[in-house]
C-alpha positions in Angstrom: 70.8 -54.6 242.8 71.4 -52.8 239.6 71.0 -53.7 236.1 73.9 -52.8 233.9 74.1 -53.2 230.1 77.1 -54.5 228.5 77.6 -55.6 225.0 77.8 -59.6 224.0 81.9 -59.1 223.7 82.0 -57.9 227.1 79.7 -60.5 228.3 81.9 -63.1 227.0 85.0 -61.7 228.4 83.4 -61.6 231.7 82.4 -65.1 231.4 85.9 -66.1 230.9 87.3 -64.2 233.7 84.7 -65.7 236.0 85.6 -69.0 234.9 89.6 -68.5 235.5 88.5 -67.3 239.1 86.1 -70.1 239.9 89.2 -72.5 238.9 91.7 -70.6 240.9 89.4 -70.5 243.9 87.6 -73.8 243.6 84.0 -72.1 244.4 81.1 -70.5 242.1 82.0 -66.8 241.3 79.1 -64.2 240.5 79.4 -61.5 238.1 79.5 -59.2 240.9 82.7 -61.0 242.6 84.1 -60.9 239.1 83.8 -57.2 238.5 84.6 -56.7 242.4 88.0 -58.4 241.7 88.6 -56.5 238.6 88.3 -53.4 240.0 90.4 -54.4 243.3 92.9 -55.5 240.9 92.9 -52.2 238.8 93.2 -50.1 241.9 96.3 -52.1 243.4 98.1 -51.7 240.2 98.0 -47.9 240.6 100.7 -47.8 242.9 103.0 -50.1 240.7 102.0 -47.8 237.8 103.3 -44.8 239.4 106.8 -46.5 240.1 107.5 -47.8 236.6 108.2 -44.5 234.9 110.9 -44.0 237.9 112.5 -47.3 236.9 115.3 -45.8 234.5 116.2 -43.1 237.2 117.7 -45.8 239.4 121.4 -45.4 239.5 123.7 -48.1 238.6 124.9 -48.6 242.1 121.3 -49.3 243.3 121.2 -53.1 241.7 119.1 -54.4 244.4 116.3 -51.6 243.7 116.6 -52.6 240.3 116.3 -56.3 240.8 113.6 -56.0 243.2 111.3 -53.9 240.5 112.3 -56.1 238.0 111.2 -59.2 239.9 107.9 -57.4 240.9 107.0 -56.5 237.4 107.8 -60.0 236.2 105.4 -61.5 239.0 102.9 -59.3 238.0 103.0 -59.7 234.4 102.9 -63.7 235.1 100.1 -63.4 237.3 98.2 -61.3 234.8 98.8 -63.6 232.1 97.6 -66.6 234.2 94.5 -64.6 234.8 94.0 -63.8 231.2 95.2 -66.7 229.6 97.7 -64.9 227.5 101.5 -64.9 227.8 102.4 -61.1 228.4 106.4 -60.9 227.6 
């Protein structure tokens, strides 16, 4: 185990995220599990973030790909909104 130092605001936000995870998973969550979740979530978004700049380059005739990317982005924003308790419009 390692001790890390965080300021009060970061601690408060980490507690909020832990609480949301506890509600969602219906089990007690440690700070370690919360941090792992945040890291895994960030790493999982890297692939999506690489695709977003290409979104505008899709040709008009490829409407299915455009629709799928739009749907994927909307679902991800909704999921992030539920996790943080904020609307991401």
